[in-house]
C-alpha positions in Angstrom: 0.0 0.0 0.0 1.9 3.0 -1.2 0.8 6.6 -1.7 0.4 7.8 -5.2 3.9 9.4 -5.1 5.3 5.9 -4.6 3.0 4.2 -7.2 3.4 6.8 -9.9 6.8 8.4 -9.2 8.8 8.5 -12.4 12.5 8.0 -13.2 14.6 8.6 -16.3 16.1 5.5 -17.8 19.3 3.9 -18.5 22.0 2.7 -20.6 21.4 -0.9 -21.4 18.5 -3.2 -21.8 18.6 -7.0 -21.6 16.8 -10.3 -21.2 15.4 -11.9 -18.0 15.1 -15.5 -16.8 16.3 -19.0 -17.8 12.8 -19.6 -19.2 13.0 -16.6 -21.7 12.9 -17.0 -25.4 15.8 -16.1 -27.8 17.8 -13.1 -26.6 18.8 -10.1 -28.7 22.4 -8.8 -28.3 22.2 -5.0 -28.3 25.5 -3.7 -27.1 28.7 -5.8 -26.7 28.0 -9.2 -25.0 26.7 -7.8 -21.8 23.3 -6.5 -23.0 20.2 -8.3 -24.0 16.6 -7.1 -24.6 13.1 -8.5 -24.2 9.7 -7.0 -23.7 9.8 -7.1 -19.9 13.2 -5.6 -19.2 16.9 -6.5 -19.3 19.7 -8.6 -18.0 23.2 -7.3 -17.5 26.4 -9.4 -17.0 28.4 -7.7 -14.2 31.2 -10.2 -13.8 34.5 -8.3 -13.8 33.0 -4.8 -14.2 34.5 -1.9 -12.3 31.1 -0.8 -10.8 30.9 -3.9 -8.6 34.2 -3.2 -6.9 34.4 -2.0 -3.3 30.7 -1.5 -2.7 27.7 -3.6 -1.3 25.1 -4.8 -3.8 22.6 -2.0 -3.0 25.1 0.6 -4.2 25.9 -1.4 -7.3 22.3 -1.3 -8.3 22.2 2.5 -8.3 24.7 2.5 -11.2 22.5 0.3 -13.4 20.1 1.5 -16.1 16.6 2.5 -15.0 17.4 1.9 -11.3 17.8 4.6 -8.6 18.1 4.5 -4.8 15.9 7.3 -3.4 15.8 7.7 0.4 16.4 4.0 0.9 13.9 2.9 -1.7 15.0 1.1 -4.9 13.1 2.4 -7.9 12.8 1.2 -11.5 11.8 3.9 -13.9 10.6 5.9 -10.9 8.3 3.2 -9.6 9.3 1.6 -6.3 10.6 -1.9 -7.0 8.0 -4.5 -6.0 10.4 -7.3 -5.2 14.2 -7.9 -5.0 15.7 -11.4 -5.2 19.2 -12.7 -4.5 19.9 -16.2 -5.9 16.1 -16.8 -5.9 15.6 -15.5 -2.3 13.3 -12.6 -1.9 14.8 -9.8 0.2 12.4 -8.7 2.9 14.7 -5.9 4.1 17.0 -3.9 1.8 19.6 -4.0 4.6 20.2 -7.6 3.6 21.9 -6.2 0.4 24.4 -4.5 2.6 25.8 -7.9 3.5 26.4 -8.9 -0.1 29.6 -7.6 -1.7 29.1 -6.3 -5.2 32.1 -8.2 -6.6 30.4 -11.5 -6.2 27.4 -10.5 -8.4 27.3 -12.4 -11.7 24.3 -10.8 -13.4 21.2 -8.7 -12.6 17.9 -9.2 -14.3 15.3 -6.3 -14.3 11.7 -6.3 -15.1 10.3 -2.8 -15.7 6.8 -3.7 -14.3 5.4 -6.5 -12.2 3.9 -9.1 -14.5 0.4 -10.6 -14.5 1.8 -13.7 -12.6 2.4 -11.4 -9.6 -0.1 -9.8 -7.2 -2.1 -7.0 -8.8 -0.9 -4.7 -6.1 2.6 -4.8 -7.4 3.2 -2.0 -9.9 7.0 -1.5 -9.9 9.3 -4.0 -11.5 11.4 -6.8 -10.1 15.2 -6.9 -9.5 16.8 -10.4 -9.6 20.5 -10.7 -8.6 22.5 -13.8 -9.4 25.7 -14.3 -7.5 28.9 -15.6 -9.1 29.8 -19.2 -8.6 33.6 -19.4 -8.0 35.6 -21.8 -10.2 36.2 -24.2 -7.3 32.4 -24.0 -6.4 31.1 -26.2 -3.6 30.5 -23.5 -1.0 30.9 -19.7 -1.1 29.8 -16.7 0.8 30.9 -13.5 2.6 31.2 -12.0 6.1 30.7 -8.3 6.6 31.4 -6.2 9.7 30.7 -2.5 10.0 30.5 0.4 12.4 29.4 4.0 11.8 30.1 7.3 13.6 27.5 10.1 13.5 28.1 13.7 14.3 24.8 13.8 16.2 25.3 10.8 18.5 28.7 9.2 18.1 29.1 5.5 17.3 26.0 3.6 16.1 24.8 0.9 13.7 27.4 -1.7 14.6 26.7 -5.0 12.9 28.0 -8.3 11.7 26.4 -10.2 8.8 27.2 -13.4 6.9 25.9 -15.3 3.9 26.7 -18.8 2.9 25.8 -21.2 0.1 26.6 -24.9 0.4 25.7 -28.1 -1.3 26.0 -31.7 0.0 25.2 -34.2 -2.7 21.6 -33.2 -3.8 20.9 -31.1 -0.7 21.4 -27.3 -1.1 21.8 -25.2 2.1 21.6 -21.4 2.2 21.9 -19.2 5.2 21.9 -15.4 5.7 22.3 -14.0 9.2 22.7 -10.6 10.7 23.1 -9.3 14.2 23.6 -5.7 15.2 22.8 -2.6 17.3 21.5 0.8 16.3 21.6 4.2 18.0 19.9 7.2 16.4 19.5 10.7 17.7 17.1 13.1 15.9 16.8 16.8 16.6 13.9 18.8 15.1 12.0 22.0 15.3 8.2 22.4 15.1 6.1 25.5 14.9 2.3 26.0 14.5 0.8 29.2 13.3 -2.8 30.3 12.9 -5.4 32.9 14.0 -5.1 32.0 17.7 -2.2 29.6 17.6 1.5 30.6 17.7 3.7 27.9 19.1 7.4 27.0 18.7 9.1 24.0 20.2 12.2 21.9 19.9 12.3 18.1 19.9 14.8 15.4 20.6 14.3 11.7 19.9 16.8 9.1 20.9 16.3 5.5 19.7 18.4 2.4 20.6 17.7 -1.0 19.0 19.1 -4.5 18.9 18.2 -6.8 16.0 18.8 -10.3 14.8 17.7 -11.8 11.5 18.3 -15.2 10.0 16.9 -17.1 6.9 17.8 -20.8 6.5 16.9 -22.6 3.3 17.1 -26.3 2.5 16.3 -27.6 -1.0 16.4 -31.3 -2.1 17.0 -32.1 -5.7 15.6 -35.5 -7.0 16.8 -37.5 -10.0 13.5 -36.9 -11.8 14.4 -33.2 -11.9 11.9 -32.3 -9.2 12.8 -30.1 -6.2 11.4 -29.9 -2.7 12.5 -27.0 -0.6 11.7 -25.3 2.7 12.9 -22.1 4.4 12.5 -20.5 7.7 13.0 -16.8 8.6 13.2 -15.4 12.0 13.8 -11.7 12.8 13.7 -9.8 16.1 14.1 -6.2 17.1 13.8 -4.4 20.5 13.8 -0.7 19.9 13.6 1.8 22.8 12.9 5.4 22.0 12.5 8.6 24.1 11.0 11.7 22.5 10.9 15.0 24.4 9.5 18.4 23.3 10.2 21.7 24.9 7.5 24.4 24.5 8.7 27.4 26.6 8.9 26.0 30.1 6.8 23.0 29.5 8.3 19.6 28.7 6.3 16.7 27.2 7.8 13.3 26.6 7.0 9.8 25.2 9.0 6.7 26.1 8.4 3.6 24.1 9.7 0.0 24.4 8.8 -2.4 21.6 9.5 -6.1 21.1 8.8 -7.5 17.7 9.1 -11.0 16.4 8.8 -12.0 12.7 8.6 -15.6 11.5 8.0 -17.1 8.1 7.9 -20.7 7.0 7.8 -21.8 3.3 7.4 -25.1 1.5 7.9 -25.2 -2.3 7.7 -28.1 -4.8 8.8 -27.8 -8.4 8.3 -30.5 -11.0 9.0 -30.7 -14.7 6.0 -31.8 -16.8 7.7 -32.7 -20.1 11.0 -32.5 -21.9 10.1 -29.3 -23.7 10.4 -27.2 -20.5 6.9 -27.3 -19.1 6.9 -27.2 -15.3 4.7 -26.9 -12.2 5.5 -25.0 -9.0 3.4 -25.2 -5.8 4.1 -23.0 -2.8 2.7 -22.7 0.7 3.7 -19.9 3.0 2.9 -18.8 6.5 4.0 -15.4 7.8 3.6 -14.1 11.4 4.4 -10.8 12.9 3.7 -10.2 16.6 4.7 -7.2 18.8 4.3 -5.9 22.3 4.6 -2.2 22.9 4.6 -0.3 26.2 4.4 3.6 26.1 4.7 6.1 28.9 3.5 9.7 28.5 4.7 12.4 30.8 4.3 16.2 31.2 7.0 18.1 33.2 8.5 14.9 34.4 5.2 13.5 35.7 3.7 10.4 34.2 0.2 11.2 33.0 -0.7 8.2 30.8 0.5 4.7 29.9 -0.5 2.2 27.3 0.2 -1.5 26.7 -0.5 -2.8 23.2 -0.4 -6.2 21.6 -0.4 -6.7 17.8 -0.6 -10.1 16.0 -0.7 -10.6 12.2 -1.0 -13.9 10.4 -0.7 -14.3 6.7 -1.4 -17.6 4.8 -0.7 -17.9 1.1 -1.0 -20.7 -1.4 0.2 -20.4 -5.0 0.3 -22.7 -8.1 2.2 -21.7 -11.3 2.4 -23.6 -14.6 4.9 -22.8 -17.4 4.2 -24.1 -20.9 6.7 -23.2 -23.7 4.7 -23.9 -26.9 7.5 -23.0 -29.3 10.7 -20.9 -29.6 8.4 -17.9 -30.3 5.7 -18.4 -27.7 5.5 -19.4 -24.1 2.5 -19.5 -21.8 2.3 -19.1 -18.0 -0.8 -19.4 -15.9 -1.8 -20.0 -12.3 -3.7 -18.9 -9.2 -3.0 -17.9 -5.6 -5.1 -17.2 -2.4 -4.1 -15.3 0.7 -5.8 -15.1 4.1 -5.1 -12.3 6.6 -5.9 -12.2 10.3 -4.8 -9.2 12.3 -5.6 -8.6 16.0 -5.0 -5.4 18.0 -5.4 -5.4 21.8 -4.8 -2.2 23.8 -4.7 -1.9 27.6 -4.5 1.6 29.1 -3.0 1.5 32.6 -3.3 5.3 33.1 -5.5 7.7 31.0 -5.0 11.4 30.4 -7.0 14.0 28.5 -4.0 15.3 26.6 -2.5 12.1 25.4 -5.2 10.3 23.5 -4.6 6.5 23.4 -6.2 3.6 21.7 -9.0 1.9 23.6 -10.8 -0.3 21.0 -9.6 -3.9 20.5 -10.1 -4.9 16.9 -9.8 -7.8 14.5 -9.3 -7.4 10.7 -9.7 -10.4 8.4 -9.0 -10.4 4.6 -9.2 -12.8 1.7 -7.4 -12.1 -1.6 -7.6 -14.7 -4.4 -5.8 -14.1 -7.7 -6.1 -15.9 -11.1 -3.8 -15.1 -14.0 -2.7 -16.1 -17.5 0.2 -14.6 -19.5 2.0 -15.2 -22.8 5.3 -13.9 -24.1 7.0 -14.3 -27.4 8.2 -12.6 -30.6 6.7 -11.5 -33.9 9.4 -10.5 -36.4 11.7 -8.3 -34.3 8.9 -7.2 -31.9 9.1 -8.8 -28.4 5.9 -8.9 -26.4 4.6 -10.0 -23.0 0.9 -9.8 -22.3 -1.3 -11.1 -19.6 -4.4 -10.5 -17.3 -5.3 -11.4 -13.8 -8.4 -11.2 -11.7 -8.1 -10.1 -8.0 -10.6 -9.9 -5.2 -10.1 -8.0 -1.9 -12.6 -9.1 0.8 -12.2 -7.1 4.1 -13.9 -7.7 7.4 -13.3 -5.3 10.3 -14.6 -6.1 13.8 -14.8 -3.8 16.8 -14.4 -6.4 19.5 -15.6 -4.2 22.3 -18.9 -3.5 20.7 -19.0 -6.7 18.7 -19.8 -4.8 15.5 -18.5 -6.0 12.2 -18.3 -4.2 8.8 -17.4 -5.6 5.4 -15.9 -4.2 2.2 -15.4 -6.0 -1.1 -13.4 -4.9 -4.1 -12.5 -6.7 -7.3 -10.7 -5.9 -10.5 -9.6 -7.3 -13.8 -6.0 -6.2 -14.4 -4.3 -6.5 -17.8 -0.6 -6.1 -18.4 1.0 -5.4 -21.8 4.7 -4.9 -22.6 6.4 -4.6 -26.0 9.9 -3.8 -27.1 11.3 -3.2 -30.6 15.0 -3.0 -31.3 16.0 -1.0 -34.4 19.0 0.5 -36.2 21.7 -1.0 -38.4 23.4 -2.4 -35.3 20.2 -2.9 -33.3 21.6 -0.5 -30.7 18.4 1.5 -30.4 15.1 0.3 -28.8 11.5 1.4 -28.3 9.4 0.2 -25.4 5.7 0.5 -24.4 4.2 -0.8 -21.1 0.7 -0.7 -19.6 -0.5 -2.2 -16.3 -3.6 -1.8 -14.1 -3.0 -2.4 -10.4 -5.2 -3.1 -7.4 -3.4 -2.7 -4.1 -3.5 -5.2 -1.3 -5.9 -4.8 1.6 -4.4 -1.9 3.7 -4.8 -3.9 6.9 -2.2 -1.9 8.8 -4.3 1.2 8.5 -7.8 -0.4 8.9 -7.7 -0.2 12.7 -8.3 2.0 15.7 -4.5 2.2 16.4 -3.2 5.6 17.6 0.5 6.1 17.1 2.3 9.1 18.5 5.2 10.4 16.4 6.0 12.9 19.1 4.1 14.7 21.9 2.4 17.0 19.4 1.6 14.7 16.5 0.0 11.4 16.1 -1.6 9.2 13.4 -4.8 7.1 13.6 -6.2 4.4 11.4 -9.4 4.4 9.3 -11.7 1.3 9.4 -13.5 2.4 6.3 -10.4 2.6 4.1 -10.5 1.1 0.6 -7.5 -0.4 -1.3 -6.3 2.0 -4.1 -5.9 1.1 -7.7 -4.1 2.7 -10.7 -3.6 2.6 -14.4 0.0 3.1 -15.6 1.3 3.7 -19.1 5.1 3.9 -19.7 7.0 4.6 -23.0 10.7 4.7 -23.5 13.3 5.4 -26.2 16.9 4.2 -25.9 19.5 5.7 -28.3 23.2 5.4 -29.1 23.8 2.0 -27.6 21.5 2.8 -24.7 23.8 5.6 -23.4 20.9 8.1 -23.7 17.4 7.2 -22.7 14.1 9.1 -22.7 11.0 8.0 -20.9 7.4 9.2 -20.5 4.9 8.0 -18.0 1.2 8.6 -17.3 -0.6 7.2 -14.2 -4.1 7.6 -13.0 -5.0 6.6 -9.4 -8.4 5.6 -8.1 -9.3 5.6 -4.4 -6.0 7.2 -3.6 -4.9 6.9 0.0 -3.9 10.3 1.4 -3.0 11.3 4.9 -5.2 14.2 5.8 -4.1 16.5 8.7 -6.6 17.4 11.5 -6.5 19.5 14.6 -7.2 17.6 17.9 -10.6 18.5 19.3 -9.4 18.7 22.9 -5.9 20.2 22.5 -5.5 23.0 20.0 -1.7 22.6 19.8 -1.9 18.9 18.9 -2.4 17.6 15.3 -3.0 14.2 13.8 -3.2 12.6 10.4 -5.6 10.0 9.2 -5.6 8.0 5.9 -8.6 8.8 3.6 -9.6 7.8 0.1 -9.8 10.7 -2.3 -11.0 11.0 -5.9 -8.8 9.9 -8.9 -5.8 11.9 -9.9 -3.5 11.7 -12.9 0.3 12.3 -13.1 2.6 12.9 -16.0 6.3 12.1 -15.8 9.2 12.8 -18.1 12.9 12.0 -17.6 16.3 11.3 -19.1 19.4 9.5 -18.2 23.0 9.6 -19.5 25.6 7.1 -18.6 29.2 7.6 -19.7 32.8 6.6 -19.2 35.1 9.6 -20.0 38.2 7.6 -19.1 39.2 4.1 -17.9 39.0 4.9 -14.2 35.8 7.0 -14.2 32.2 6.0 -14.9 29.2 8.2 -14.2 25.4 8.2 -14.4 23.5 11.5 -14.6 19.7 11.4 -14.3 16.7 13.7 -13.9 13.0 13.6 -14.0 10.0 15.8 -13.6 6.4 14.9 -12.5 3.5 17.1 -13.4 0.3 16.7 -11.4 -2.8 18.6 -12.5 -4.7 18.6 -9.2 -8.5 18.5 -9.3 -9.7 17.1 -6.0 -11.3 18.1 -2.7 -9.8 17.2 0.7 -11.4 18.4 3.9 -13.9 20.7 2.1 -10.9 22.5 0.3 -10.7 22.2 -3.5 -7.2 21.9 -5.0 -6.9 22.8 -8.6 -3.3 23.9 -9.2 -0.8 22.1 -11.4 2.1 20.8 -9.3 5.7 20.1 -10.3 8.1 17.7 -8.6 11.7 17.3 -9.8 14.5 15.0 -8.9 18.2 15.0 -10.0 21.1 12.7 -9.1 24.7 12.1 -10.2 26.6 8.8 -9.4 30.3 8.6 -10.0 32.4 5.4 -9.8 36.2 5.5 -9.6 38.6 2.6 -10.1 42.4 2.9 -9.5 45.4 0.5 -9.6 46.5 -1.6 -6.7 43.0 -2.3 -5.4 42.0 1.3 -4.7 38.7 2.8 -5.7 35.6 4.7 -4.6 32.4 6.5 -5.5 30.9 10.0 -5.0 27.2 10.5 -5.4 25.0 13.6 -5.1 21.2 14.1 -5.4 18.8 17.0 -5.0 15.0 17.2 -4.7 13.8 20.8 -5.1 10.8 22.1 -3.1 7.4 20.7 -4.3 3.8 20.9 -3.3 1.1 18.3 -3.1 -2.5 19.2 -2.0 -2.2 20.7 1.6 1.5 19.9 2.0 4.8 21.5 1.0 8.0 19.5 1.0 11.1 21.8 1.0 14.4 21.2 -0.8 16.6 18.3 0.3 20.0 17.4 -1.0 22.8 15.0 -0.1 26.4 14.2 -1.1 27.9 10.9 -0.1 30.9 8.8 -1.0 33.2 5.8 -0.4 36.9 4.9 -0.5 38.0 1.3 -0.5 41.1 -0.9 -0.7 41.2 -4.6 -1.5 43.8 -7.2 -0.3 44.5 -10.9 -0.6 43.5 -11.3 -4.3 40.3 -9.2 -3.7 39.1 -11.5 -1.0 39.5 -8.9 1.8 38.2 -5.4 1.5 38.4 -2.3 3.8 36.0 0.5 3.0 35.2 4.0 4.4 31.8 5.5 3.7 31.1 9.2 4.4 28.5 11.9 4.0 30.0 15.4 4.3 27.1 17.6 3.1 23.4 17.4 3.1 20.1 19.2 3.9 17.3 17.5 5.8 13.6 17.6 5.2 11.3 20.5 6.1 7.5 19.8 5.8 4.6 22.2 6.0 1.0 20.9 6.5 -2.2 22.9 6.5 -5.0 21.9 8.9 -7.9 24.4 8.4 -6.6 27.9 9.2 -3.5 26.5 11.0 -0.2 25.6 9.5 2.1 23.0 11.0 5.8 23.1 10.1 8.3 20.4 11.0 12.1 20.6 10.2 14.8 17.9 10.9 17.8 19.7 12.3 20.1 16.7 12.9 23.5 17.0 11.2 23.8 14.6 8.3 27.6 14.1 8.6 28.8 10.5 9.3 31.7 8.2 8.7 31.4 4.4 8.4 34.0 1.6 8.4 33.4 -1.8 7.0 35.4 -5.0 6.5 34.4 -7.7 4.0 35.8 -11.2 3.6 34.8 -13.4 0.6 35.3 -17.1 0.9 34.8 -20.2 -1.3 35.9 -23.8 -1.7 35.0 -27.4 -2.6 34.0 -28.8 -6.0 31.9 -26.9 -8.5 28.1 -27.2 -7.9 24.9 -25.2 -8.2 23.1 -24.3 -5.0 19.3 -24.1 -5.1 17.4 -21.8 -2.7 13.8 -21.7 -1.4 12.4 -18.4 -0.2 9.2 -16.9 1.2 6.6 -15.2 -0.9 5.0 -12.7 1.6 5.9 -9.4 3.0 4.6 -7.1 5.8 3.3 -3.9 4.3 2.4 -0.8 6.3 0.4 2.1 5.2 2.3 5.0 6.7 2.3 8.8 6.6 5.3 10.2 4.7 6.7 12.8 7.2 
């Protein structure tokens, strides 16, 4: 469940376009031997390239065509990537990519848009990373240790991560583990202005966390070619935060202690159906997220309220996929899935206060989402195409357990997906692409509740039991020229039942404001962008990109009609440097000028960051220093009736990080198969 800015954000495009999976049809070589095209995206061979050296996988991706890393979110053509895989394992947290050295990446496959075989909620494309098998094979992996120093709070974010692939006879074993601690200090200023309201306050939030995450996968290969695999994910975190606000001589504070446990178990069976490549894959997945939260609220060092909350989320999903290659020019894929959701929220207020509103309604949310799909991909003359359609139903049940009142909401949609690509030119080094997709978001269960979440003593968010899932129609066109060194892209997206966080003033306390998700009428967005990737010399490679989004507003929020045309721009420059004797680095810069959307104004942010690294022992050991010397944090203005609320992050951005990476391998050459989960926990959050 993403806001429209996530669903329809737009990015300029890249340098090369390629092919995608082992089941794809004939590839077209576009530039050199590293680039291949098809209708859905591209594949790039990164083995031995300079951009993989000295950096983790997440930084390597930012140098690839059509991909950007914006505020910790990977985007493809400006749309947030729906899924990221490493050797077949779906990454549930992008921090897992920090534990994977770029130098062990073999190839990256990119799909511009999620296909019909995926949930209709997924709009952005898919990134699939394949790691390099060393010549001696058998087992391989890496160990990464890092520590960061922040100008605001000293040392923080110390962690140790490891990844290992191993095969014993026909049994494949994969393990990815991380353990670490985090310390973050945020300083901010807030001010509220209106007819009778003029308030200025300073705020400090200190958060400490300890986390552990491990995914273990076992996959058995049979002589018939069938595979049976299982995986288990466990992740824990225990953040403690303290937020205090000073308003003149009055001090308000919130202390929170949260304990979260995530578990996921997956079984997957894959069986070939004939010698022509037809296959069947059956998957069963269970995901559980449970948390206990204790919050204490105080005014002038006196506790005035306390709340204990328990959350439990259970997701069951079953999926069946069938692949049928009819010929070298045509391949069919079809299947179905069903997901069941059960979410319980139980609050218990030990102390109540008029100022700090807390949750008091225990709730239960149930959901049922079946999906049926069929898709085909192939080639007619030089034209590559991929087309499909799926049908999705969202059935929501919301129960107020205190009053024993239940409400229901049902949405369904037929969602086509069409993607075509035409290479042209005497050397086939130009390409045209055209994509269309209709999306229907998942049930926004995290926002269909009575939960009240305080961001600080003057701002909180609250759920909306009547919320609907949003949908959108997206059309994307692209033109790649000069061997994909220059790319132009245009995008149009129209959203329906858009989820927007509206700002309200608290009825009991004039200086407290809250946001609530609401559905608003449809809105269209146009996007245009360009990207240029070059290599002026052997040791320097760069990527320069920019985009602009144009939003003609025509909607009413809170009895206010908005009818202005809004502009949002984004520019970034990535530089990669490679020097002799194992030295190298990168220097990246981005800027997002001030933009407006409905009742909000997001002021200019910019950032400059870099890295210097040195490799030893035949590139198996690497020492790297990361740094951010310059940056400007976010300032946000919100309008609530006649009052304006401004919030500005004042924490210094400067930091220095040190990391050590060791790559290892050994044994005889084999392939390691991996089984992964198919579900994620999505939250519908306000973007502050």
